[in-house]
KOLVEXTI-79457 format. One record per residue: residue in three letters; x, y, z of N, C-alpha, C in turn. Coordinates in steps of 0.02 Angstrom, whole numbers, plus 50000, padded with zeros to 5 digits. Atoms other than C-alpha are relative to their C-alpha. Layout:
// KOLVEXTI-79457
<site aa="Ala" n_east="X" n_north="Y" n_up="Z" ca_east="X" ca_north="Y" ca_up="Z" c_east="X" c_north="Y" c_up="Z"/>
...
***
This chain:
// KOLVEXTI-79457
<site aa="Met" n_east="49958" n_north="50021" n_up="49932" ca_east="49854" ca_north="50044" ca_up="49078" c_east="49980" c_north="50037" c_up="50080"/>
<site aa="Lys" n_east="50014" n_north="49983" n_up="49955" ca_east="49843" ca_north="50180" ca_up="49173" c_east="49944" c_north="49965" c_up="50069"/>
<site aa="His" n_east="50064" n_north="50015" n_up="49968" ca_east="49660" ca_north="50137" ca_up="49230" c_east="50008" c_north="49930" c_up="50057"/>
<site aa="Leu" n_east="49999" n_north="50077" n_up="49972" ca_east="49706" ca_north="49944" ca_up="49277" c_east="50082" c_north="50024" c_up="50046"/>
<site aa="Leu" n_east="49973" n_north="50007" n_up="49939" ca_east="49850" ca_north="50011" ca_up="49370" c_east="49989" c_north="50045" c_up="50063"/>
<site aa="Leu" n_east="50054" n_north="49987" n_up="49958" ca_east="49732" ca_north="50119" ca_up="49470" c_east="49956" c_north="49971" c_up="50038"/>
<site aa="Ser" n_east="50065" n_north="50045" n_up="49963" ca_east="49610" ca_north="50007" ca_up="49490" c_east="50044" c_north="49965" c_up="50058"/>
<site aa="Ser" n_east="49956" n_north="50053" n_up="49952" ca_east="49740" ca_north="49887" ca_up="49573" c_east="50010" c_north="50037" c_up="50060"/>
<site aa="Thr" n_east="49966" n_north="49985" n_up="49919" ca_east="49806" ca_north="50007" ca_up="49710" c_east="49929" c_north="50018" c_up="50011"/>
<site aa="Ile" n_east="50043" n_north="49973" n_up="49933" ca_east="49640" ca_north="50052" ca_up="49757" c_east="49977" c_north="49926" c_up="50007"/>
<site aa="Leu" n_east="50004" n_north="50074" n_up="49962" ca_east="49590" ca_north="49866" ca_up="49781" c_east="50038" c_north="49969" c_up="50038"/>
<site aa="Leu" n_east="49932" n_north="50007" n_up="49955" ca_east="49754" ca_north="49846" ca_up="49861" c_east="49971" c_north="50025" c_up="50082"/>
<site aa="Ala" n_east="50026" n_north="49967" n_up="49938" ca_east="49702" ca_north="49966" ca_up="49983" c_east="49957" c_north="50005" c_up="50045"/>
<site aa="Ala" n_east="50070" n_north="50007" n_up="49980" ca_east="49522" ca_north="49926" ca_up="50006" c_east="50044" c_north="49930" c_up="50040"/>
<site aa="Tyr" n_east="49991" n_north="50062" n_up="49957" ca_east="49599" ca_north="49749" ca_up="50061" c_east="50055" c_north="50007" c_up="50043"/>
<site aa="Thr" n_east="49958" n_north="49997" n_up="49908" ca_east="49740" ca_north="49799" ca_up="50188" c_east="49962" c_north="50037" c_up="50038"/>
<site aa="Gly" n_east="50045" n_north="49943" n_up="49957" ca_east="49626" ca_north="49940" ca_up="50247" c_east="49948" c_north="49951" c_up="50041"/>
<site aa="Leu" n_east="50055" n_north="50066" n_up="49955" ca_east="49491" ca_north="49780" ca_up="50282" c_east="50067" c_north="49977" c_up="50041"/>
<site aa="Met" n_east="49949" n_north="50046" n_up="49954" ca_east="49635" ca_north="49665" ca_up="50345" c_east="50034" c_north="50042" c_up="50066"/>
<site aa="Ala" n_east="49997" n_north="49982" n_up="49933" ca_east="49711" ca_north="49787" ca_up="50452" c_east="49946" c_north="50027" c_up="50055"/>
<site aa="Glu" n_east="50071" n_north="49999" n_up="49960" ca_east="49537" ca_north="49832" ca_up="50528" c_east="50009" c_north="49931" c_up="50057"/>
<site aa="Gln" n_east="50027" n_north="50058" n_up="49955" ca_east="49509" ca_north="49644" ca_up="50557" c_east="50055" c_north="49958" c_up="50038"/>
<site aa="Val" n_east="49917" n_north="50068" n_up="49950" ca_east="49688" ca_north="49565" ca_up="50618" c_east="50018" c_north="50077" c_up="50056"/>
<site aa="Gly" n_east="49953" n_north="49957" n_up="49946" ca_east="49747" ca_north="49730" ca_up="50704" c_east="50055" c_north="50008" c_up="49982"/>
<site aa="Val" n_east="49917" n_north="49987" n_up="50001" ca_east="49925" ca_north="49769" ca_up="50749" c_east="50026" c_north="49948" c_up="50055"/>
<site aa="Gly" n_east="49994" n_north="50063" n_up="49960" ca_east="50035" ca_north="49646" ca_up="50792" c_east="50060" c_north="50030" c_up="50068"/>
<site aa="Asp" n_east="49953" n_north="49992" n_up="49944" ca_east="50196" ca_north="49650" ca_up="50914" c_east="50035" c_north="50044" c_up="50002"/>
<site aa="Pro" n_east="49971" n_north="49945" n_up="49994" ca_east="50287" ca_north="49802" ca_up="50945" c_east="50080" c_north="49965" c_up="50018"/>
<site aa="Lys" n_east="49911" n_north="50027" n_up="49968" ca_east="50461" ca_north="49709" ca_up="51041" c_east="50015" c_north="49927" c_up="49932"/>
<site aa="Ala" n_east="49982" n_north="50053" n_up="50053" ca_east="50444" ca_north="49541" ca_up="50882" c_east="50016" c_north="50075" c_up="49948"/>
<site aa="Gly" n_east="49977" n_north="49972" n_up="50066" ca_east="50446" ca_north="49685" ca_up="50757" c_east="50042" c_north="50048" c_up="50026"/>
<site aa="Phe" n_east="49920" n_north="49987" n_up="49993" ca_east="50598" ca_north="49779" ca_up="50838" c_east="50064" c_north="49953" c_up="49975"/>
<site aa="Val" n_east="49950" n_north="50042" n_up="50020" ca_east="50683" ca_north="49621" ca_up="50822" c_east="50011" c_north="49999" c_up="49938"/>
<site aa="Tyr" n_east="50009" n_north="50010" n_up="50043" ca_east="50635" ca_north="49598" ca_up="50652" c_east="50027" c_north="50057" c_up="49956"/>
<site aa="Ala" n_east="49943" n_north="49935" n_up="50007" ca_east="50691" ca_north="49785" ca_up="50624" c_east="50060" c_north="50023" c_up="49994"/>
<site aa="Lys" n_east="49905" n_north="50003" n_up="49996" ca_east="50866" ca_north="49766" ca_up="50683" c_east="50007" c_north="49957" c_up="49959"/>
<site aa="Glu" n_east="49967" n_north="50042" n_up="50074" ca_east="50879" ca_north="49634" ca_up="50550" c_east="50001" c_north="50016" c_up="49938"/>
<site aa="Val" n_east="50028" n_north="49986" n_up="50070" ca_east="50796" ca_north="49684" ca_up="50393" c_east="49991" c_north="50089" c_up="49996"/>
<site aa="Cys" n_east="50010" n_north="49923" n_up="50024" ca_east="50759" ca_north="49886" ca_up="50409" c_east="50045" c_north="50055" c_up="50032"/>
<site aa="Ala" n_east="49943" n_north="49939" n_up="49968" ca_east="50915" ca_north="49961" ca_up="50483" c_east="50045" c_north="49995" c_up="49967"/>
<site aa="Asn" n_east="49955" n_north="49965" n_up="50054" ca_east="51008" ca_north="49942" ca_up="50336" c_east="49997" c_north="50026" c_up="49996"/>
<site aa="Cys" n_east="50018" n_north="49907" n_up="50038" ca_east="50917" ca_north="50090" ca_up="50278" c_east="49982" c_north="50050" c_up="50053"/>
<site aa="His" n_east="50053" n_north="49952" n_up="49926" ca_east="50810" ca_north="50155" ca_up="50429" c_east="50041" c_north="50006" c_up="50060"/>
<site aa="Ala" n_east="49987" n_north="49973" n_up="49944" ca_east="50861" ca_north="50233" ca_up="50585" c_east="49926" c_north="49953" c_up="50042"/>
<site aa="Ile" n_east="50060" n_north="50048" n_up="49963" ca_east="50745" ca_north="50103" ca_up="50699" c_east="49994" c_north="50045" c_up="50077"/>
<site aa="Val" n_east="49986" n_north="49963" n_up="49941" ca_east="50791" ca_north="50198" ca_up="50861" c_east="49988" c_north="50072" c_up="50002"/>
<site aa="Ser" n_east="49997" n_north="49929" n_up="49988" ca_east="50738" ca_north="50382" ca_up="50902" c_east="50060" c_north="50043" c_up="49997"/>
<site aa="Asn" n_east="49959" n_north="49953" n_up="49981" ca_east="50901" ca_north="50453" ca_up="50949" c_east="50079" c_north="49987" c_up="49914"/>
<site aa="Glu" n_east="49947" n_north="50031" n_up="50073" ca_east="51002" ca_north="50353" ca_up="50774" c_east="49977" c_north="50037" c_up="49950"/>
<site aa="Thr" n_east="50022" n_north="49982" n_up="50058" ca_east="51007" ca_north="50433" ca_up="50605" c_east="50015" c_north="49940" c_up="49952"/>
<site aa="Ser" n_east="50009" n_north="50080" n_up="50049" ca_east="50969" ca_north="50315" ca_up="50457" c_east="50072" c_north="50006" c_up="49945"/>
<site aa="Pro" n_east="49950" n_north="50024" n_up="50052" ca_east="51111" ca_north="50247" ca_up="50358" c_east="50007" c_north="50032" c_up="49931"/>
<site aa="Met" n_east="49986" n_north="49959" n_up="50046" ca_east="51066" ca_north="50312" ca_up="50226" c_east="49925" c_north="50032" c_up="49991"/>
<site aa="Pro" n_east="50012" n_north="49924" n_up="50010" ca_east="51002" ca_north="50497" ca_up="50209" c_east="49925" c_north="50000" c_up="49990"/>
<site aa="Glu" n_east="50066" n_north="50012" n_up="50021" ca_east="50859" ca_north="50453" ca_up="50104" c_east="49949" c_north="49977" c_up="50025"/>
<site aa="Ala" n_east="50054" n_north="50048" n_up="49977" ca_east="50772" ca_north="50319" ca_up="50190" c_east="49972" c_north="50025" c_up="50084"/>
<site aa="Pro" n_east="50022" n_north="49975" n_up="49924" ca_east="50664" ca_north="50414" ca_up="50349" c_east="50005" c_north="49951" c_up="50059"/>
<site aa="Ala" n_east="49999" n_north="50026" n_up="49927" ca_east="50679" ca_north="50372" ca_up="50526" c_east="49950" c_north="49967" c_up="50022"/>
<site aa="Phe" n_east="50049" n_north="49997" n_up="49988" ca_east="50558" ca_north="50272" ca_up="50597" c_east="49959" c_north="50048" c_up="50054"/>
<site aa="Asp" n_east="50021" n_north="49973" n_up="49964" ca_east="50499" ca_north="50378" ca_up="50726" c_east="49971" c_north="50072" c_up="49938"/>
<site aa="Glu" n_east="50017" n_north="49933" n_up="50059" ca_east="50503" ca_north="50536" ca_up="50570" c_east="49907" c_north="49950" c_up="49985"/>
<site aa="Ile" n_east="50054" n_north="50047" n_up="50031" ca_east="50386" ca_north="50402" ca_up="50498" c_east="49926" c_north="50010" c_up="50038"/>
<site aa="Ala" n_east="50039" n_north="50011" n_up="49957" ca_east="50274" ca_north="50380" ca_up="50645" c_east="49953" c_north="50069" c_up="50014"/>
<site aa="Asn" n_east="50035" n_north="49909" n_up="50004" ca_east="50231" ca_north="50561" ca_up="50659" c_east="49989" c_north="50034" c_up="49939"/>
<site aa="Arg" n_east="50023" n_north="49952" n_up="50058" ca_east="50188" ca_north="50614" ca_up="50509" c_east="49935" c_north="49998" c_up="49989"/>
<site aa="Pro" n_east="50101" n_north="49987" n_up="49996" ca_east="50006" ca_north="50691" ca_up="50497" c_east="49978" c_north="49940" c_up="49982"/>
<site aa="Gly" n_east="50075" n_north="50045" n_up="50007" ca_east="49858" ca_north="50548" ca_up="50493" c_east="50045" c_north="49936" c_up="49970"/>
<site aa="Met" n_east="49945" n_north="50050" n_up="49997" ca_east="49999" ca_north="50410" ca_up="50507" c_east="49967" c_north="49951" c_up="50042"/>
<site aa="Ser" n_east="50046" n_north="50046" n_up="49951" ca_east="49904" ca_north="50247" ca_up="50570" c_east="50020" c_north="49925" c_up="49971"/>
<site aa="Ala" n_east="50002" n_north="50086" n_up="50019" ca_east="49911" ca_north="50043" ca_up="50553" c_east="49987" c_north="49997" c_up="49917"/>
<site aa="Lys" n_east="50001" n_north="50020" n_up="50063" ca_east="49819" ca_north="50051" ca_up="50390" c_east="50034" c_north="50036" c_up="49947"/>
<site aa="Val" n_east="49956" n_north="49966" n_up="50045" ca_east="49916" ca_north="50181" ca_up="50301" c_east="50058" c_north="49975" c_up="49990"/>
<site aa="Leu" n_east="49924" n_north="50041" n_up="50003" ca_east="50084" ca_north="50097" ca_up="50345" c_east="49980" c_north="49913" c_up="49954"/>
<site aa="Leu" n_east="50010" n_north="50076" n_up="50016" ca_east="50005" ca_north="49921" ca_up="50296" c_east="49993" c_north="50016" c_up="49924"/>
<site aa="Val" n_east="50017" n_north="49992" n_up="50078" ca_east="49935" ca_north="49985" ca_up="50118" c_east="50096" c_north="50016" c_up="49975"/>
<site aa="Trp" n_east="49948" n_north="49975" n_up="50042" ca_east="50121" ca_north="50096" ca_up="50091" c_east="50063" c_north="49944" c_up="50009"/>
<site aa="Met" n_east="49950" n_north="50102" n_up="49991" ca_east="50229" ca_north="49905" ca_up="50143" c_east="49969" c_north="49984" c_up="49973"/>
<site aa="Gln" n_east="50026" n_north="50065" n_up="50062" ca_east="50123" ca_north="49815" ca_up="50025" c_east="50007" c_north="50031" c_up="49931"/>
<site aa="Thr" n_east="50006" n_north="49983" n_up="50058" ca_east="50165" ca_north="49934" ca_up="49874" c_east="50092" c_north="50024" c_up="49975"/>
<site aa="Gln" n_east="49921" n_north="50012" n_up="50037" ca_east="50321" ca_north="49921" ca_up="49765" c_east="50018" c_north="50102" c_up="50014"/>
<site aa="His" n_east="49965" n_north="49917" n_up="50017" ca_east="50426" ca_north="50082" ca_up="49786" c_east="50071" c_north="50005" c_up="49985"/>
<site aa="Pro" n_east="49933" n_north="50040" n_up="50051" ca_east="50572" ca_north="50109" ca_up="49661" c_east="50064" c_north="50043" c_up="50064"/>
<site aa="Thr" n_east="49946" n_north="50001" n_up="49965" ca_east="50688" ca_north="50169" ca_up="49804" c_east="50000" c_north="49958" c_up="50056"/>
<site aa="Met" n_east="50011" n_north="50076" n_up="49952" ca_east="50634" ca_north="50016" ca_up="49930" c_east="50041" c_north="49943" c_up="49971"/>
<site aa="Pro" n_east="49993" n_north="50080" n_up="50008" ca_east="50708" ca_north="49851" ca_up="49907" c_east="49923" c_north="49977" c_up="49996"/>
<site aa="Asn" n_east="50063" n_north="50037" n_up="49990" ca_east="50589" ca_north="49724" ca_up="49869" c_east="49992" c_north="49955" c_up="50043"/>
<site aa="Ile" n_east="50010" n_north="50036" n_up="49951" ca_east="50564" ca_north="49652" ca_up="50008" c_east="49924" c_north="49973" c_up="50047"/>
<site aa="Thr" n_east="50055" n_north="50045" n_up="49981" ca_east="50427" ca_north="49527" ca_up="50070" c_east="49981" c_north="49992" c_up="50061"/>
<site aa="Leu" n_east="50008" n_north="50031" n_up="49906" ca_east="50368" ca_north="49509" ca_up="50251" c_east="49939" c_north="49934" c_up="49992"/>
<site aa="Glu" n_east="50058" n_north="50048" n_up="50010" ca_east="50269" ca_north="49360" ca_up="50298" c_east="49961" c_north="50059" c_up="50037"/>
<site aa="Arg" n_east="50037" n_north="49953" n_up="49964" ca_east="50114" ca_north="49442" ca_up="50378" c_east="49992" c_north="50021" c_up="50076"/>
<site aa="Asp" n_east="49989" n_north="49990" n_up="49941" ca_east="50145" ca_north="49413" ca_up="50540" c_east="50054" c_north="50055" c_up="50029"/>
<site aa="Asp" n_east="49931" n_north="49956" n_up="49994" ca_east="50315" ca_north="49516" ca_up="50535" c_east="49971" c_north="50062" c_up="49982"/>
<site aa="Leu" n_east="50012" n_north="49915" n_up="50010" ca_east="50226" ca_north="49665" ca_up="50424" c_east="49954" c_north="50020" c_up="50063"/>
<site aa="Leu" n_east="50051" n_north="49944" n_up="49938" ca_east="50096" ca_north="49696" ca_up="50581" c_east="50050" c_north="50011" c_up="50072"/>
<site aa="Asp" n_east="49955" n_north="49979" n_up="49933" ca_east="50237" ca_north="49674" ca_up="50724" c_east="50039" c_north="50069" c_up="49973"/>
<site aa="Val" n_east="49968" n_north="49951" n_up="49994" ca_east="50344" ca_north="49799" ca_up="50626" c_east="49968" c_north="50052" c_up="49977"/>
<site aa="Ile" n_east="50039" n_north="49930" n_up="50008" ca_east="50195" ca_north="49935" ca_up="50593" c_east="49981" c_north="49996" c_up="50059"/>
<site aa="Ala" n_east="50020" n_north="50006" n_up="49947" ca_east="50164" ca_north="49890" ca_up="50785" c_east="50051" c_north="50054" c_up="50021"/>
<site aa="Tyr" n_east="49939" n_north="49977" n_up="49960" ca_east="50356" ca_north="49940" ca_up="50818" c_east="50001" c_north="50092" c_up="49967"/>
<site aa="Ile" n_east="49992" n_north="49955" n_up="50020" ca_east="50342" ca_north="50081" ca_up="50710" c_east="49966" c_north="50057" c_up="50033"/>
<site aa="Leu" n_east="50082" n_north="49974" n_up="49951" ca_east="50175" ca_north="50156" ca_up="50797" c_east="50044" c_north="50030" c_up="50049"/>
<site aa="Ser" n_east="49994" n_north="49994" n_up="49920" ca_east="50260" ca_north="50130" ca_up="50952" c_east="50054" c_north="50076" c_up="50002"/>
<site aa="His" n_east="49944" n_north="49916" n_up="50004" ca_east="50380" ca_north="50305" ca_up="50918" c_east="49938" c_north="50042" c_up="49990"/>
<site aa="Lys" n_east="50075" n_north="49926" n_up="50005" ca_east="50204" ca_north="50406" ca_up="50893" c_east="49987" c_north="50035" c_up="50045"/>
<site aa="Gly" n_east="49976" n_north="49959" n_up="49950" ca_east="50232" ca_north="50542" ca_up="50996" c_east="50063" c_north="50016" c_up="50018"/>
<site aa="Gln" n_east="49946" n_north="49972" n_up="49978" ca_east="50396" ca_north="50549" ca_up="51031" c_east="50048" c_north="50029" c_up="49957"/>
<site aa="Asp" n_east="49948" n_north="49946" n_up="50054" ca_east="50542" ca_north="50676" ca_up="50951" c_east="50030" c_north="49955" c_up="49986"/>
<site aa="Arg" n_east="49961" n_north="50007" n_up="50002" ca_east="50687" ca_north="50637" ca_up="50896" c_east="50083" c_north="49964" c_up="50063"/>
<site aa="Ser" n_east="49960" n_north="50013" n_up="49946" ca_east="50777" ca_north="50608" ca_up="51065" c_east="49960" c_north="49918" c_up="50042"/>
<site aa="Gly" n_east="50041" n_north="50042" n_up="50003" ca_east="50626" ca_north="50464" ca_up="51080" c_east="49966" c_north="50024" c_up="50097"/>
<site aa="Asn" n_east="50047" n_north="49970" n_up="49953" ca_east="50554" ca_north="50581" ca_up="51217" c_east="49924" c_north="50019" c_up="49974"/>
<site aa="Pro" n_east="50100" n_north="49995" n_up="50035" ca_east="50339" ca_north="50594" ca_up="51214" c_east="50020" c_north="50089" c_up="50013"/>
***
């Protein structure tokens, strides 16, 4: 069973990695609108905010983790997490939210570069 789960995870990572490279990243403005409606219930989506749920990292914290990229976010957001609700995003919404998260890269908690 562990081998099947590992194989499935590797295939998902390879597929989503190819998808990220082929499609590129979406529209950060549309990602903000979506995040405000769906993600802000748990995550701080603006740099100077605190997450409503302390265990949910703020978007700027996610963006500024070492090695964070569109490919990493794409794989991560399509993998089930026990602490996150099972939200299925349409492909364009997913890429838009990733673009919005990555728009925080290089900013500190106050939103300054």
